[in-house]
N, C-alpha and C positions, 0 to 999 in steps of 0.2 A: 139502698139496693143499687141504685144507679151509680153511686160513687164507687161501690165495690166493682161493678161491671167496668167502669172506666179505668179503675186502678188495675184490674185484671188485664184489660186490653193493652194498657200502657206497659205492663210487665211483659206480655207476650210480644209486643212490638220491640221492646228493648232486647229480649232474648233473640228474636229473629234478626235484629240488626247486629248483635254480637256474633251470632252464628254466621251471618253473611260476611262479616269482617274476618272471622277466623277462616272461613272457606277461602276468601281471597288471599289471605296471608299464607295459607297452606299451599295454594296454587303457585304463589310466588316462590315459596320455599321449594316446591317440587320442581320448578323450572330453573332454579339456581344452578344446579350441577351442569345442565346443558348450556346455560349462558356462560358459566365459568369455562367449560370446555371450548366453546366457540371463541371466547376471549383469548384463551391460551393459544388456539390455532391461529388467530389473527396476529397475536403478538409474535408467535414463532415465525409466521410468514414474513412479517415486517423485519424481524431480526435477520432472517435469511437474505432478504433483499438488501438490507444495509450491508451485510457481510459481503455479498457479491459486489456491490458498488465499491466497498472499501478495497476488496481484493483487486478489482479492476484498476482502481486508482494506484494501488501499490504496484501492480504489474506495469502500468504506464510509467511510473516513476523509475522502476528498475530498468525498463527499456531505454528511457531517456539517459539515465546514468551510464548504462552499458554503451549506448551509442556515443556519448561524449567521451567515455574512456577509450573507445576504439579510435575516435578521431584524434584524441591526444596522443595515443600510442603511435598512430600512423604518422603524425607530424614529428614525433620524437624519432621514430625510425628513419624518416627522411633526413632529419638533422644529423643523426649519427652516421648515416650513409654518406652524407656530404663531407662530414669531418673525416671519415675513413678514407674517402677519395683524396682529400687534400693531403692527409698524412701519407697515404700511399704514393701520391705523386711527389711529395717532398722527399720521401725516403728513396724513391727511384732517382731523383736528381742528385741527392747526396751520395748515393751508391755510385752513380756514374762519375761524379767529380772525384770521389775517393779512388775509384778504379783508374781514372786518368792520372791522378797524382802518383799512385803506386806504380803505374806503368812507366811514367816518364821520370820517376824519382825526382820530380821537381818540387822543391820546397815552396816556390812561389804559388803553384797551383794548390798545393796542400794548405798553405796559409790562406789563400783566397777563399777556400772552402769554408773556413771557420770564421770568416769575417762578415 
């Protein structure tokens, strides 16, 4: 009789332990969608922050490239302007010499112009 009672109590205890384990597992399963949603929100937030940092770095690089290009263009324009000035001055001198040669009909002046 005592053996049967112990056996019955053991069976009840096993059933109670299994029931408690199933209850805990069902609670975990019930919470999974909320945990998944929270994880997705955190992941989305992290991705947005990374995207903002990446866009900021990209914009900084673009600005740096644009500033360098403007500086290069400005230097190029100054060089072109100085060449233009030299060519203009040279053309003015050449025109003056040719005008003098034509006015005086002097072959010496005309020849000196081309030497």
